[in-house]
N, C-alpha and C positions, 0 to 999 in steps of 0.2 A: 579557503580555509578554514572546515570546522570550530563550534562550539563545543558540541554535541562531546560528554563524556564518553571512553572509553565502557560496554558494554562486556566485558569478565576482566578479569586482572588476573596476577598470579605469583601469589603468595609459597616462600616458606610453609613447613607448617610447624609453630609451639613445641609438638610435640612429638611429630615424627619425623620431622626436615624433610618429607616428601613437600616436591611439589601440589600446592593447595587451591584451583580455579575458582575466585567469592565474584557473582553475578549483580550489575547494578541490582539494585529492591526500587519499587516503582514507589516512587512520593507522588509530593505536588509534585505544579509544574513550575518552579520556583526555582530558583538557581542556586538556593543557600546552602546546599548540604546534595550529594551524593552517596548514596550510601550502597557497601558488598557487604552481600553474606554469601557465604558457603561451605560445605562440610564437605573435609578429608579426608583420604581414606580409610584412613586412623578413629574416625569418628569424631574427631575435634572440631566446633566448631570455631571458625577466622571469619572474622569480619571487621570492612579498612570501610574509611568515607576518605569523600573529599569537601572540602566547601569551611562556609562559616564556622572558623571554633567555635563557639560553647557548642553550637547542630554539633557538630563528628564530636566532640566530649559527653556531647552528651546522647548523642545512638553507641557511641561505642564502656560507656556508662550503664547501658540497660540490655545488664548481660544474658536479662530472656525474654528478649526478642522482642516485649510489649514496647516499643517505641515507637511512637510515630509522630512526622512533623507536619506542627499544627502552626501557626501566624497571629 
């Protein structure tokens, strides 16, 4: 069994409730966080992350997309 995170996840858009796919973003080779991002057909940006709690909170709080993971 692989420990690799899924590359694509699907969620319901918070704005229009249609399905929106989020794609795994490339970050460092560590396993502290796996950030995802996608854009719904309505234009709403959808973000998600799994991993270390403080890294996930930091990612989700950075609404301008300038977030990056550092050690």
